[in-house]
Every structure is written in C-alpha cells, then in structure tokens.
C-alpha positions as CSV (number, residue, x, y, z in Angstrom):
1,R,0.0,0.0,0.0
2,V,1.3,3.3,-1.0
3,S,-0.1,6.6,0.6
4,M,0.7,10.3,0.8
5,A,0.2,13.0,3.4
6,C,0.9,16.7,3.2
7,C,1.9,17.4,6.8
8,L,3.2,15.5,9.9
9,N,-0.1,14.5,11.4
10,M,-0.4,11.6,8.9
11,C,-4.0,12.2,7.7
12,G,-3.1,10.3,4.6
13,A,-2.7,7.0,6.6
14,V,1.0,7.0,6.1
15,H,1.4,5.3,9.4
16,C,-0.2,2.0,8.3
17,S,1.2,1.8,4.7
18,D,4.1,-0.2,3.2
19,I,5.5,2.9,1.4
20,A,4.7,6.4,2.7
21,I,5.4,9.7,1.0
22,L,5.4,12.7,3.3
23,G,5.3,16.1,1.6
24,Y,6.4,19.0,3.8
25,H,5.0,22.4,3.0
26,R,7.4,25.4,3.0
27,K,4.6,27.7,2.5
28,P,0.9,27.4,3.4
29,P,-1.1,25.9,0.6
30,M,-2.9,27.9,-2.1
31,L,-6.7,27.5,-2.1
32,D,-9.0,27.2,-5.0
33,H,-12.3,28.1,-3.5
34,E,-14.2,27.4,-6.6
35,Y,-13.6,23.6,-6.4
36,M,-12.9,23.2,-2.7
37,D,-16.2,21.8,-1.7
38,K,-16.2,19.4,-4.7
39,M,-12.7,18.0,-4.1
40,C,-12.5,17.9,-0.3
41,E,-14.6,16.9,2.6
42,I,-14.3,20.3,4.4
43,P,-15.3,19.0,7.9
44,L,-12.7,16.3,7.7
45,A,-10.0,18.8,6.5
46,I,-10.8,21.1,9.4
47,A,-10.6,18.3,11.9
48,A,-7.4,16.8,10.6
49,C,-5.4,19.9,11.1
50,P,-3.4,19.4,14.4
51,T,-2.8,23.2,14.9
52,A,-6.3,24.5,14.2
53,A,-5.0,26.6,11.3
54,I,-7.8,25.6,9.1
55,K,-11.3,27.2,9.7
56,P,-14.5,27.1,7.7
57,A,-15.3,30.1,5.5
58,K,-17.9,31.3,3.1
59,I,-16.2,32.9,0.1
60,T,-17.8,35.1,-2.6
61,L,-16.4,34.2,-6.1
62,P,-15.9,37.0,-8.7
63,D,-19.1,35.9,-10.5
64,G,-21.1,36.7,-7.2
65,K,-21.7,33.1,-6.2
66,E,-21.1,32.2,-2.5
67,V,-19.5,28.9,-1.9
68,K,-18.3,27.0,1.3
69,S,-14.5,26.8,1.6
70,V,-11.8,27.1,4.2
71,S,-9.4,29.8,5.4
72,V,-5.9,29.1,6.5
73,N,-4.3,30.9,9.4
74,E,-0.8,31.2,7.9
75,P,1.1,31.7,11.2
76,R,-0.3,28.6,12.7
77,C,0.2,26.5,9.5
78,M,2.9,23.8,10.0
C-alpha cells in the first residue's frame, strides 16, 4: 500500500502503509475556492489539522456566487 500525506499529522494514513510519502509544506497551501467543496470533505480537512490553522469560511467568487470553503491561518500552519 502506498499513501501520501501533506503534513506531519499523517491524515493520509502514512502510518499504516508499506510505502509512505510525506510532503512538507514550506509555505501554506494555495486554495482554489471554486472547487474546494467538490474535491474535499471540508469538515474532515478542518478536523485533521493538528494546529487548528484551517477554519470554515464562506467565500464570494468573482461571479457573485457564494461557496463553502476554508481559510488558513498562515502563522499557525505547519
């Protein structure tokens, strides 16, 4: 089993895999608010953050549509 996680809290199940790839962010991730709710389970992403740097947010897109997304508190981000 191969898995990948993007921070040290192992939300990608790297602790129970044969081969684990751990990516380490040098900068906080960039967010694409238009697709966030389609690509990610927002409550799980918020719960998985060990430093509480990810918070829920409602974002208004340039076309006026309001979508559910997240905001990242950059100083708290690992």
